[in-house]
N, C-alpha and C positions, 0 to 999 in steps of 0.2 A: 750638356747632359750632366745631371747631378749624380752623386754616388748613391742615391736612394735606390733600394732594392726593388721598388715597384717599377722603376723605369728600365730595368734590365730586360732586354729582349733576346730570346734564344733563336738562333737560326734553325729553321725547319727544312727537312728534305722530303720530297716525295720518294717512293721506292725507286723510280727511274733515276732521279737526281742522286740518290744515295748510291746507286749502282755505279753511276759515272764517277762520283766522287771517290769511291773506295776501290774501283776496279773490279769488283765482283759483279756477277750478272744480276739482273732484276729478279730472276727466278730464285736465286740464292737469298736475296734480301727478303722476298715474300715468304720463303720457307722459314727463314729465321723469325719473322714476325709471327707466322702461324704456330711455330713451335715455342713461342714466348722466349726465344733467345735474344731477340732484339725488341726493345720497348718501342711501341708506336701507338699513336692515338688516331682516331678518326675525327675529322672536322664536321661541321654542320652540313657539308655536301657529301659526306660519307667517303672522303678521300683520306688516305693514310698520310700522317705527318710523323716524321722521325726527327727528334731533337738531335742537334749536332753532337752534343755530349754523349748521348746514348749510342749514336752511330760510331763515334770514335772509340768508345769503350768496347763495343761489340767487335769492331774491326781489329782492335789491338789484341783481343783475346782469341781471335780465330787461329786455328792450328796452321792454316796455310797463310803464311805471311808474305807470299810473293805476289799477291793481288795488286798492291800499289806499284810494284816494279813492273808487272805485266801491263798495267794501265799506262805507265810512262813510256813503254816501248811499243804500244799499240796492239798488244796481244789481248784477245778477249776469250771468253769461255768457248766460243764457237770457232776459233781459229784452227784450221787444219793445215798442217804442213805436209806436202807430198813426200813420200818415201820413194826409194828406187823401185820397189815393187809396183807402186802406183804408176810409174812412168814407163815401165817395160811393156811393150806391146804384147798382146796375147793372140796366139794363133789358134783358131778353132778347127783347122782342117784335119787334125789328128784325133778328133773326138770319135769314140765308138759308142753308139747308142745301144742299149740293151734291146734284144729282140724277144718277141713273145714266142715261145716254142711249145 
């Protein structure tokens, strides 16, 4: 490969691939595109393409910088961790229903 600038190829991401790469959700990526916070173009099949430089710049400037850490430990936007309240059984035998008087 020569150093000719015409031979330079930029890696492109789809929104799903961008989400997996950055650790953010696909919905977050699409919202950023819609709000023009993340540059993206459409190809001749009307699919979104995001240049790697634009994606890295956008991810770097995000206020939540824990996305890449979350991705490395397997946490996603939809991960829910149970709390003690969720694990406590609930008894419905003491319910008093209102009566019509």
